[in-house]
LOTORBA-536441 format. One record per residue (C-alpha): residue number from 1; residue in three letters; x, y, z. Coordinates in steps of 0.2 Angstrom, whole numbers, m for minus. Layout:
<papa=NUM; voti=ALA; u=X; v=Y; w=Z>
...
***
This chain:
<papa=1; voti=MET; u=151; v=m164; w=41>
<papa=2; voti=LYS; u=154; v=m173; w=57>
<papa=3; voti=ARG; u=161; v=m157; w=65>
<papa=4; voti=LEU; u=145; v=m148; w=60>
<papa=5; voti=TYR; u=134; v=m161; w=69>
<papa=6; voti=LEU; u=145; v=m161; w=84>
<papa=7; voti=LEU; u=144; v=m142; w=85>
<papa=8; voti=PHE; u=125; v=m143; w=84>
<papa=9; voti=ALA; u=124; v=m157; w=97>
<papa=10; voti=ILE; u=136; v=m147; w=109>
<papa=11; voti=LEU; u=126; v=m131; w=107>
<papa=12; voti=THR; u=109; v=m140; w=110>
<papa=13; voti=PHE; u=116; v=m149; w=126>
<papa=14; voti=THR; u=124; v=m133; w=134>
<papa=15; voti=SER; u=110; v=m121; w=129>
<papa=16; voti=ILE; u=100; v=m125; w=144>
<papa=17; voti=ILE; u=113; v=m125; w=157>
<papa=18; voti=GLN; u=126; v=m113; w=152>
<papa=19; voti=SER; u=119; v=m99; w=142>
<papa=20; voti=GLU; u=119; v=m82; w=151>
<papa=21; voti=THR; u=103; v=m72; w=149>
<papa=22; voti=PHE; u=101; v=m54; w=153>
<papa=23; voti=ASN; u=85; v=m43; w=154>
<papa=24; voti=CYS; u=81; v=m37; w=136>
<papa=25; voti=PRO; u=75; v=m19; w=135>
<papa=26; voti=SER; u=58; v=m17; w=129>
<papa=27; voti=LEU; u=55; v=m10; w=111>
<papa=28; voti=ASP; u=42; v=3; w=112>
<papa=29; voti=GLY; u=27; v=m2; w=102>
<papa=30; voti=TYR; u=34; v=m19; w=96>
<papa=31; voti=ASP; u=33; v=m37; w=103>
<papa=32; voti=ILE; u=50; v=m45; w=104>
<papa=33; voti=LYS; u=46; v=m58; w=117>
<papa=34; voti=ASN; u=46; v=m73; w=105>
<papa=35; voti=LEU; u=63; v=m68; w=98>
<papa=36; voti=THR; u=71; v=m68; w=115>
<papa=37; voti=ILE; u=64; v=m85; w=122>
<papa=38; voti=PRO; u=75; v=m98; w=113>
<papa=39; voti=THR; u=93; v=m100; w=118>
<papa=40; voti=TYR; u=98; v=m97; w=100>
<papa=41; voti=TRP; u=90; v=m97; w=83>
<papa=42; voti=GLN; u=97; v=m105; w=67>
<papa=43; voti=PHE; u=94; v=m102; w=48>
<papa=44; voti=ASP; u=104; v=m108; w=33>
<papa=45; voti=LEU; u=110; v=m98; w=18>
<papa=46; voti=GLU; u=118; v=m103; w=1>
<papa=47; voti=SER; u=137; v=m103; w=1>
<papa=48; voti=SER; u=138; v=m88; w=m11>
<papa=49; voti=ILE; u=132; v=m77; w=3>
<papa=50; voti=CYS; u=144; v=m84; w=17>
<papa=51; voti=ILE; u=161; v=m78; w=21>
<papa=52; voti=GLU; u=175; v=m91; w=18>
<papa=53; voti=SER; u=163; v=m105; w=13>
<papa=54; voti=THR; u=160; v=m115; w=m2>
<papa=55; voti=GLU; u=148; v=m127; w=6>
<papa=56; voti=SER; u=130; v=m125; w=3>
<papa=57; voti=PRO; u=122; v=m121; w=14>
<papa=58; voti=CYS; u=131; v=m113; w=28>
<papa=59; voti=HIS; u=123; v=m110; w=45>
<papa=60; voti=PHE; u=120; v=m95; w=56>
<papa=61; voti=TYR; u=117; v=m96; w=74>
<papa=62; voti=PHE; u=111; v=m80; w=83>
<papa=63; voti=THR; u=102; v=m74; w=99>
<papa=64; voti=PHE; u=96; v=m58; w=107>
<papa=65; voti=CYS; u=100; v=m50; w=123>
<papa=66; voti=LYS; u=111; v=m65; w=128>
<papa=67; voti=PHE; u=127; v=m75; w=124>
<papa=68; voti=LEU; u=127; v=m90; w=112>
<papa=69; voti=PRO; u=131; v=m105; w=123>
<papa=70; voti=PRO; u=150; v=m108; w=125>
<papa=71; voti=VAL; u=158; v=m121; w=115>
<papa=72; voti=VAL; u=176; v=m128; w=117>
<papa=73; voti=ASN; u=189; v=m120; w=105>
<papa=74; voti=SER; u=175; v=m109; w=98>
<papa=75; voti=THR; u=179; v=m91; w=91>
<papa=76; voti=CYS; u=161; v=m87; w=95>
<papa=77; voti=PHE; u=164; v=m85; w=114>
<papa=78; voti=ASN; u=154; v=m71; w=121>
<papa=79; voti=SER; u=146; v=m67; w=105>
<papa=80; voti=SER; u=128; v=m66; w=99>
<papa=81; voti=VAL; u=129; v=m71; w=80>
<papa=82; voti=CYS; u=140; v=m85; w=73>
<papa=83; voti=GLN; u=142; v=m93; w=56>
<papa=84; voti=TYR; u=148; v=m111; w=53>
<papa=85; voti=SER; u=151; v=m123; w=39>
<papa=86; voti=SER; u=159; v=m140; w=39>
<papa=87; voti=GLU; u=173; v=m134; w=28>
<papa=88; voti=ALA; u=178; v=m121; w=42>
<papa=89; voti=SER; u=190; v=m127; w=55>
<papa=90; voti=LEU; u=181; v=m115; w=68>
<papa=91; voti=PRO; u=165; v=m106; w=69>
<papa=92; voti=LEU; u=166; v=m88; w=63>
<papa=93; voti=GLU; u=160; v=m74; w=74>
<papa=94; voti=ILE; u=149; v=m62; w=65>
<papa=95; voti=GLY; u=142; v=m51; w=79>
<papa=96; voti=HIS; u=148; v=m47; w=97>
<papa=97; voti=TYR; u=135; v=m48; w=111>
<papa=98; voti=VAL; u=125; v=m32; w=112>
<papa=99; voti=GLU; u=114; v=m28; w=127>
<papa=100; voti=ASN; u=101; v=m20; w=116>
<papa=101; voti=PRO; u=103; v=m23; w=98>
<papa=102; voti=PHE; u=86; v=m17; w=93>
<papa=103; voti=ILE; u=83; v=m1; w=84>
<papa=104; voti=PRO; u=65; v=5; w=79>
<papa=105; voti=LYS; u=62; v=10; w=61>
<papa=106; voti=GLU; u=53; v=26; w=55>
<papa=107; voti=THR; u=38; v=16; w=51>
<papa=108; voti=ASN; u=32; v=m2; w=55>
<papa=109; voti=GLY; u=46; v=m13; w=59>
<papa=110; voti=PHE; u=63; v=m13; w=67>
<papa=111; voti=TYR; u=82; v=m18; w=65>
<papa=112; voti=ALA; u=94; v=m28; w=76>
<papa=113; voti=GLU; u=112; v=m24; w=73>
<papa=114; voti=PHE; u=128; v=m33; w=78>
<papa=115; voti=LYS; u=146; v=m28; w=75>
<papa=116; voti=GLY; u=159; v=m42; w=74>
<papa=117; voti=PRO; u=178; v=m43; w=74>
<papa=118; voti=ARG; u=191; v=m38; w=61>
<papa=119; voti=ILE; u=193; v=m53; w=49>
<papa=120; voti=SER; u=202; v=m56; w=32>
<papa=121; voti=HIS; u=190; v=m59; w=18>
<papa=122; voti=LYS; u=196; v=m61; w=0>
<papa=123; voti=GLY; u=213; v=m55; w=4>
<papa=124; voti=LYS; u=207; v=m39; w=13>
<papa=125; voti=LEU; u=205; v=m34; w=31>
<papa=126; voti=CYS; u=187; v=m29; w=36>
<papa=127; voti=ASN; u=176; v=m27; w=51>
<papa=128; voti=VAL; u=162; v=m40; w=49>
<papa=129; voti=SER; u=144; v=m35; w=55>
<papa=130; voti=ILE; u=126; v=m40; w=52>
<papa=131; voti=LYS; u=110; v=m30; w=51>
<papa=132; voti=MET; u=94; v=m39; w=53>
<papa=133; voti=GLU; u=78; v=m30; w=47>
<papa=134; voti=PHE; u=61; v=m36; w=54>
<papa=135; voti=ASP; u=46; v=m32; w=43>
<papa=136; voti=CYS; u=27; v=m33; w=48>
<papa=137; voti=ASN; u=19; v=m50; w=43>
<papa=138; voti=SER; u=5; v=m55; w=54>
<papa=139; voti=ASP; u=6; v=m73; w=47>
<papa=140; voti=GLN; u=24; v=m76; w=53>
<papa=141; voti=PRO; u=25; v=m77; w=72>
<papa=142; voti=TRP; u=42; v=m85; w=75>
<papa=143; voti=ILE; u=38; v=m100; w=85>
<papa=144; voti=PRO; u=50; v=m101; w=100>
<papa=145; voti=SER; u=56; v=m115; w=111>
<papa=146; voti=GLN; u=65; v=m116; w=127>
<papa=147; voti=GLU; u=81; v=m123; w=118>
<papa=148; voti=SER; u=86; v=m119; w=100>
<papa=149; voti=ALA; u=73; v=m115; w=86>
<papa=150; voti=LEU; u=73; v=m113; w=68>
<papa=151; voti=ALA; u=71; v=m96; w=61>
<papa=152; voti=PRO; u=60; v=m93; w=46>
<papa=153; voti=PHE; u=69; v=m91; w=30>
<papa=154; voti=PRO; u=74; v=m73; w=26>
<papa=155; voti=ILE; u=64; v=m64; w=13>
<papa=156; voti=GLU; u=80; v=m55; w=7>
<papa=157; voti=TYR; u=99; v=m57; w=11>
<papa=158; voti=LYS; u=115; v=m50; w=4>
<papa=159; voti=LEU; u=133; v=m48; w=9>
<papa=160; voti=ASN; u=144; v=m33; w=4>
<papa=161; voti=SER; u=161; v=m41; w=1>
<papa=162; voti=GLU; u=169; v=m24; w=2>
<papa=163; voti=THR; u=164; v=m20; w=19>
<papa=164; voti=CYS; u=160; v=m37; w=26>
<papa=165; voti=GLN; u=142; v=m31; w=30>
<papa=166; voti=TYR; u=128; v=m44; w=30>
<papa=167; voti=TYR; u=110; v=m38; w=27>
<papa=168; voti=ILE; u=96; v=m50; w=32>
<papa=169; voti=LYS; u=78; v=m46; w=31>
<papa=170; voti=PHE; u=64; v=m57; w=40>
<papa=171; voti=ASP; u=45; v=m56; w=41>
<papa=172; voti=TYR; u=39; v=m56; w=59>
<papa=173; voti=ALA; u=22; v=m53; w=67>
<papa=174; voti=GLY; u=29; v=m44; w=81>
<papa=175; voti=ALA; u=34; v=m30; w=70>
<papa=176; voti=CYS; u=16; v=m25; w=66>
<papa=177; voti=HIS; u=12; v=m16; w=82>
<papa=178; voti=LYS; u=21; v=1; w=80>
<papa=179; voti=ILE; u=10; v=16; w=81>
<papa=180; voti=VAL; u=16; v=30; w=71>
<papa=181; voti=PRO; u=19; v=45; w=82>
<papa=182; voti=PRO; u=9; v=61; w=80>
<papa=183; voti=THR; u=16; v=75; w=70>
<papa=184; voti=THR; u=15; v=93; w=72>
<papa=185; voti=THR; u=3; v=94; w=57>
<papa=186; voti=PRO; u=m15; v=89; w=60>
<papa=187; voti=PHE; u=m20; v=71; w=53>
<papa=188; voti=ASN; u=m29; v=73; w=36>
<papa=189; voti=PRO; u=m33; v=91; w=38>
<papa=190; voti=THR; u=m50; v=96; w=30>
<papa=191; voti=PRO; u=m47; v=87; w=13>
<papa=192; voti=ALA; u=m63; v=95; w=6>
<papa=193; voti=LYS; u=m55; v=112; w=6>
<papa=194; voti=ILE; u=m37; v=107; w=0>
<papa=195; voti=CYS; u=m41; v=92; w=m11>
<papa=196; voti=LYS; u=m52; v=94; w=m26>
<papa=197; voti=GLN; u=m60; v=78; w=m31>
<papa=198; voti=PRO; u=m59; v=73; w=m50>
<papa=199; voti=GLU; u=m77; v=75; w=m56>
<papa=200; voti=GLY; u=m87; v=59; w=m54>
<papa=201; voti=TYR; u=m74; v=49; w=m44>
<papa=202; voti=ASP; u=m72; v=44; w=m26>
<papa=203; voti=ILE; u=m55; v=48; w=m18>
<papa=204; voti=THR; u=m60; v=46; w=0>
<papa=205; voti=PRO; u=m50; v=30; w=3>
<papa=206; voti=LEU; u=m35; v=38; w=m5>
<papa=207; voti=ILE; u=m34; v=53; w=6>
<papa=208; voti=ASP; u=m38; v=45; w=23>
<papa=209; voti=PRO; u=m21; v=37; w=28>
<papa=210; voti=PRO; u=m6; v=48; w=31>
<papa=211; voti=TYR; u=2; v=39; w=16>
<papa=212; voti=TRP; u=2; v=23; w=5>
<papa=213; voti=ILE; u=16; v=10; w=3>
<papa=214; voti=PHE; u=19; v=2; w=m14>
<papa=215; voti=ASN; u=31; v=m12; w=m16>
<papa=216; voti=ILE; u=40; v=m10; w=m33>
<papa=217; voti=THR; u=50; v=m25; w=m38>
<papa=218; voti=ASP; u=56; v=m19; w=m55>
<papa=219; voti=GLY; u=59; v=m1; w=m60>
<papa=220; voti=CYS; u=66; v=9; w=m46>
<papa=221; voti=TYR; u=83; v=11; w=m55>
<papa=222; voti=VAL; u=83; v=30; w=m55>
<papa=223; voti=GLU; u=102; v=33; w=m51>
<papa=224; voti=SER; u=117; v=23; w=m54>
<papa=225; voti=ASN; u=120; v=20; w=m35>
<papa=226; voti=VAL; u=103; v=12; w=m31>
<papa=227; voti=THR; u=94; v=m4; w=m34>
<papa=228; voti=ASN; u=80; v=m9; w=m46>
<papa=229; voti=THR; u=68; v=m13; w=m31>
<papa=230; voti=CYS; u=61; v=m1; w=m18>
<papa=231; voti=LYS; u=47; v=5; w=m8>
<papa=232; voti=LEU; u=37; v=19; w=m15>
<papa=233; voti=TYR; u=28; v=30; w=m2>
<papa=234; voti=MET; u=14; v=42; w=m8>
<papa=235; voti=ALA; u=3; v=54; w=1>
<papa=236; voti=PHE; u=m13; v=62; w=m7>
<papa=237; voti=CYS; u=m17; v=80; w=m4>
<papa=238; voti=LYS; u=m5; v=81; w=11>
<papa=239; voti=PRO; u=14; v=80; w=13>
<papa=240; voti=ILE; u=23; v=65; w=21>
<papa=241; voti=ASP; u=29; v=70; w=38>
<papa=242; voti=ASP; u=36; v=55; w=48>
<papa=243; voti=LEU; u=48; v=47; w=36>
<papa=244; voti=LYS; u=66; v=51; w=37>
<papa=245; voti=GLY; u=73; v=58; w=20>
<papa=246; voti=CYS; u=55; v=60; w=14>
<papa=247; voti=SER; u=48; v=74; w=25>
<papa=248; voti=GLY; u=38; v=88; w=16>
<papa=249; voti=SER; u=36; v=78; w=0>
<papa=250; voti=SER; u=21; v=68; w=m8>
<papa=251; voti=VAL; u=31; v=54; w=m16>
<papa=252; voti=CYS; u=47; v=46; w=m10>
<papa=253; voti=LEU; u=57; v=31; w=m15>
<papa=254; voti=GLN; u=66; v=21; w=m1>
<papa=255; voti=TYR; u=80; v=8; w=m5>
<papa=256; voti=ASN; u=86; v=m7; w=6>
<papa=257; voti=LEU; u=104; v=m1; w=6>
<papa=258; voti=ILE; u=116; v=0; w=20>
<papa=259; voti=PRO; u=112; v=13; w=26>
<papa=260; voti=PRO; u=95; v=15; w=19>
<papa=261; voti=LYS; u=93; v=28; w=5>
<papa=262; voti=SER; u=78; v=39; w=1>
<papa=263; voti=VAL; u=75; v=49; w=m16>
<papa=264; voti=VAL; u=60; v=61; w=m17>
<papa=265; voti=ALA; u=51; v=57; w=m33>
<papa=266; voti=GLY; u=38; v=71; w=m31>
<papa=267; voti=GLY; u=36; v=87; w=m21>
<papa=268; voti=TYR; u=20; v=91; w=m11>
<papa=269; voti=THR; u=5; v=95; w=m22>
<papa=270; voti=GLU; u=m11; v=101; w=m14>
<papa=271; voti=ASP; u=m22; v=96; w=m29>
<papa=272; voti=PRO; u=m14; v=82; w=m39>
<papa=273; voti=PHE; u=m29; v=74; w=m48>
<papa=274; voti=THR; u=m35; v=76; w=m66>
<papa=275; voti=SER; u=m50; v=66; w=m73>
<papa=276; voti=PHE; u=m51; v=57; w=m90>
<papa=277; voti=LYS; u=m67; v=59; w=m101>
<papa=278; voti=ASN; u=m67; v=40; w=m105>
<papa=279; voti=GLY; u=m65; v=34; w=m87>
<papa=280; voti=GLY; u=m51; v=34; w=m74>
<papa=281; voti=PHE; u=m40; v=49; w=m67>
<papa=282; voti=LEU; u=m22; v=54; w=m64>
<papa=283; voti=ALA; u=m12; v=60; w=m50>
<papa=284; voti=ILE; u=3; v=70; w=m56>
<papa=285; voti=TYR; u=18; v=76; w=m45>
<papa=286; voti=SER; u=32; v=86; w=m51>
<papa=287; voti=HIS; u=47; v=95; w=m42>
<papa=288; voti=GLY; u=55; v=79; w=m37>
<papa=289; voti=GLU; u=73; v=78; w=m32>
<papa=290; voti=GLU; u=87; v=83; w=m44>
<papa=291; voti=ILE; u=96; v=67; w=m50>
<papa=292; voti=MET; u=110; v=62; w=m62>
<papa=293; voti=ASN; u=101; v=52; w=m76>
<papa=294; voti=PRO; u=111; v=36; w=m77>
<papa=295; voti=TYR; u=108; v=34; w=m95>
<papa=296; voti=THR; u=112; v=52; w=m101>
<papa=297; voti=GLY; u=123; v=58; w=m87>
<papa=298; voti=LYS; u=113; v=74; w=m87>
<papa=299; voti=LEU; u=105; v=82; w=m71>
<papa=300; voti=CYS; u=86; v=82; w=m71>
<papa=301; voti=ASN; u=71; v=83; w=m58>
<papa=302; voti=LEU; u=61; v=68; w=m55>
<papa=303; voti=GLU; u=42; v=68; w=m57>
<papa=304; voti=ILE; u=29; v=55; w=m57>
<papa=305; voti=GLU; u=12; v=52; w=m65>
<papa=306; voti=VAL; u=0; v=39; w=m58>
<papa=307; voti=LYS; u=m15; v=33; w=m68>
<papa=308; voti=PHE; u=m29; v=25; w=m58>
<papa=309; voti=GLU; u=m38; v=11; w=m68>
<papa=310; voti=CYS; u=m55; v=5; w=m65>
<papa=311; voti=ASP; u=m56; v=m12; w=m56>
<papa=312; voti=ASN; u=m71; v=m16; w=m46>
<papa=313; voti=SER; u=m62; v=m31; w=m38>
<papa=314; voti=VAL; u=m49; v=m20; w=m30>
<papa=315; voti=ASP; u=m52; v=m11; w=m13>
<papa=316; voti=TRP; u=m39; v=0; w=m5>
<papa=317; voti=LYS; u=m41; v=m5; w=13>
<papa=318; voti=ILE; u=m41; v=9; w=25>
<papa=319; voti=PRO; u=m30; v=5; w=40>
<papa=320; voti=GLU; u=m35; v=8; w=58>
<papa=321; voti=GLY; u=m30; v=23; w=67>
<papa=322; voti=ASN; u=m16; v=34; w=59>
<papa=323; voti=GLU; u=m7; v=19; w=51>
<papa=324; voti=PRO; u=0; v=20; w=33>
<papa=325; voti=GLY; u=m10; v=10; w=20>
<papa=326; voti=ILE; u=m3; v=m5; w=10>
<papa=327; voti=ALA; u=m7; v=m1; w=m8>
<papa=328; voti=PRO; u=m11; v=m14; w=m21>
<papa=329; voti=PHE; u=3; v=m20; w=m33>
<papa=330; voti=PRO; u=5; v=m8; w=m48>
<papa=331; voti=SER; u=m1; v=m16; w=m65>
<papa=332; voti=HIS; u=13; v=m6; w=m73>
<papa=333; voti=PHE; u=28; v=4; w=m68>
<papa=334; voti=SER; u=40; v=13; w=m79>
<papa=335; voti=PRO; u=57; v=20; w=m72>
<papa=336; voti=VAL; u=69; v=34; w=m78>
<papa=337; voti=SER; u=74; v=32; w=m96>
<papa=338; voti=ASP; u=86; v=40; w=m108>
<papa=339; voti=LYS; u=72; v=51; w=m114>
<papa=340; voti=THR; u=64; v=57; w=m98>
<papa=341; voti=CYS; u=65; v=58; w=m79>
<papa=342; voti=LYS; u=46; v=55; w=m77>
<papa=343; voti=LEU; u=41; v=39; w=m68>
<papa=344; voti=THR; u=24; v=32; w=m74>
<papa=345; voti=MET; u=13; v=20; w=m64>
<papa=346; voti=ASN; u=m4; v=12; w=m67>
<papa=347; voti=VAL; u=m13; v=5; w=m52>
<papa=348; voti=PRO; u=m30; v=m3; w=m50>
<papa=349; voti=TYR; u=m44; v=6; w=m40>
<papa=350; voti=LYS; u=m62; v=3; w=m37>
<papa=351; voti=GLY; u=m65; v=22; w=m36>
<papa=352; voti=ALA; u=m60; v=24; w=m54>
<papa=353; voti=CYS; u=m76; v=15; w=m60>
<papa=354; voti=SER; u=m88; v=28; w=m53>
<papa=355; voti=LYS; u=m88; v=41; w=m67>
<papa=356; voti=LYS; u=m106; v=49; w=m68>
<papa=357; voti=THR; u=m116; v=46; w=m83>
<papa=358; voti=GLY; u=m123; v=64; w=m83>
<papa=359; voti=LEU; u=m141; v=59; w=m80>
<papa=360; voti=SER; u=m150; v=69; w=m66>
<papa=361; voti=GLY; u=m163; v=61; w=m54>
<papa=362; voti=GLY; u=m177; v=69; w=m64>
<papa=363; voti=THR; u=m171; v=63; w=m80>
<papa=364; voti=ILE; u=m170; v=45; w=m73>
<papa=365; voti=LEU; u=m188; v=47; w=m66>
<papa=366; voti=LEU; u=m195; v=53; w=m83>
<papa=367; voti=ILE; u=m186; v=38; w=m92>
<papa=368; voti=ILE; u=m194; v=26; w=m80>
<papa=369; voti=LEU; u=m211; v=34; w=m82>
<papa=370; voti=LEU; u=m210; v=33; w=m101>
<papa=371; voti=ILE; u=m205; v=15; w=m101>
<papa=372; voti=PHE; u=m221; v=12; w=m89>
<papa=373; voti=VAL; u=m232; v=21; w=m101>
<papa=374; voti=CYS; u=m226; v=11; w=m116>
<papa=375; voti=PHE; u=m229; v=m5; w=m107>
<papa=376; voti=TYR; u=m246; v=0; w=m101>
<papa=377; voti=LEU; u=m251; v=5; w=m119>
<papa=378; voti=ALA; u=m244; v=m10; w=m127>
<papa=379; voti=PHE; u=m252; v=m23; w=m115>
<papa=380; voti=GLY; u=m268; v=m13; w=m113>
<papa=381; voti=PHE; u=m271; v=m13; w=m132>
<papa=382; voti=ALA; u=m267; v=m31; w=m133>
<papa=383; voti=TYR; u=m279; v=m35; w=m119>
<papa=384; voti=GLN; u=m293; v=m24; w=m127>
<papa=385; voti=ILE; u=m291; v=m31; w=m144>
<papa=386; voti=PHE; u=m287; v=m50; w=m142>
<papa=387; voti=ILE; u=m296; v=m54; w=m125>
<papa=388; voti=LYS; u=m311; v=m42; w=m125>
<papa=389; voti=ASN; u=m312; v=m41; w=m144>
<papa=390; voti=GLU; u=m315; v=m22; w=m143>
<papa=391; voti=THR; u=m315; v=m11; w=m159>
<papa=392; voti=GLY; u=m314; v=8; w=m162>
<papa=393; voti=HIS; u=m309; v=20; w=m148>
<papa=394; voti=ASN; u=m313; v=6; w=m135>
<papa=395; voti=ARG; u=m297; v=m2; w=m140>
<papa=396; voti=ILE; u=m288; v=11; w=m129>
<papa=397; voti=PRO; u=m286; v=4; w=m112>
<papa=398; voti=HIS; u=m297; v=12; w=m99>
<papa=399; voti=TYR; u=m305; v=24; w=m112>
<papa=400; voti=PRO; u=m319; v=31; w=m102>
<papa=401; voti=PHE; u=m307; v=36; w=m88>
<papa=402; voti=TRP; u=m294; v=44; w=m100>
<papa=403; voti=SER; u=m307; v=53; w=m110>
<papa=404; voti=PHE; u=m315; v=60; w=m94>
<papa=405; voti=VAL; u=m297; v=66; w=m88>
<papa=406; voti=PHE; u=m294; v=74; w=m105>
<papa=407; voti=LEU; u=m310; v=83; w=m107>
<papa=408; voti=SER; u=m309; v=89; w=m89>
<papa=409; voti=CYS; u=m291; v=96; w=m92>
<papa=410; voti=LEU; u=m297; v=104; w=m108>
<papa=411; voti=GLU; u=m312; v=112; w=m99>
<papa=412; voti=GLY; u=m300; v=118; w=m85>
<papa=413; voti=MET; u=m288; v=126; w=m98>
<papa=414; voti=MET; u=m303; v=135; w=m107>
<papa=415; voti=PHE; u=m310; v=142; w=m91>
<papa=416; voti=THR; u=m292; v=148; w=m86>
<papa=417; voti=TRP; u=m289; v=156; w=m103>
<papa=418; voti=LYS; u=m306; v=165; w=m102>
<papa=419; voti=PHE; u=m303; v=171; w=m84>
<papa=420; voti=VAL; u=m286; v=178; w=m88>
<papa=421; voti=THR; u=m292; v=187; w=m104>
<papa=422; voti=CYS; u=m308; v=194; w=m96>
<papa=423; voti=GLN; u=m319; v=184; w=m108>
<papa=424; voti=ARG; u=m330; v=178; w=m94>
<papa=425; voti=LYS; u=m335; v=197; w=m90>
<papa=426; voti=LYS; u=m339; v=200; w=m108>
<papa=427; voti=GLU; u=m350; v=185; w=m108>
<papa=428; voti=LYS; u=m360; v=191; w=m93>
<papa=429; voti=LEU; u=m362; v=209; w=m101>
<papa=430; voti=LEU; u=m369; v=201; w=m117>
<papa=431; voti=LYS; u=m382; v=191; w=m107>
<papa=432; voti=TYR; u=m388; v=207; w=m99>
<papa=433; voti=ASP; u=m388; v=216; w=m115>
<papa=434; voti=SER; u=m400; v=203; w=m122>
<papa=435; voti=ILE; u=m412; v=205; w=m108>
***
């Protein structure tokens, strides 16, 4: 443990005066300034994820666009990523210095990749490397300092023992600024012509963004070579155009593997919506990618059925510009099984509560008028009887007025009838005959 404290002290002391800094190339659309300010960053991981370490935790030191500060007898000389534990005789270099380690993702976020030396791990030789992924989170700014700084704890991390490849995933506010580049197809092309709304429901928020992102934490196991967690990308009434491995589809699964893997779960469908009689509606996508069912060993094509359930508290927030939307967490997700290759997902949606009752404006107006007449008669009779002590036809509220209206209408109807049937002319002739 003393060696660890000594290494940390030496790194801190030499960081100000001996670290060599280079100009870090800009990453179009992203803010990497906070990442490059400190002399180095540090975070700790449990021993099971560390090479040649049984101590918990082991420690990672890394920097961007510069060398780590030199330390006497260190194997991390001229490197950018280093791992150390008190049980190790020397720090272990994980990543060589790279002038520009940053690689933008297809969507929001970017990677930083470093390749290290050839080492012996569990009796095998392998080339150690590390891939860091930075995902958008506006609440995680990475607070820098001019010396060393503590990095936020990774939201995901793993070590491939066969290839000696590290995968570390962080949240970072600077990964939120990417603008999706324009595509050759027009954004949201005339949805009223190509997308038929399910009767009585509002799908406008769904079709506005280029696609929506669902985070699936359990149920993405569709093939034997993928994980149970993934991101699901879904576009309504348009194809996905700007995601690698998903182009031309409407539903796509992406897995955090090295390298990332994509599986098309549903082909492009122009009109996916079907409404229910009892509330809610479906979006159905077929013609997905052909896979090997991990339970039956048979080939089948993926398809997905999405049910939108009424929930007035859930708004699908439309992002600004042409950004993808972050969808609410699904209330249910069913993966591939030994019986079917259909994925099913239930999602809450405020627009699924707007089913029409079938009453027209005129019907509603008549109902209101009928209710008013009932109240008028009820309170009018009560007033005439119990307050004014009226009897007979005077118990009817405003009897003189209504009797005048009734008799006038009756007289008008009789006059009209006689005029239409020419009875008025006959009456005049009879008068002349009598004279």
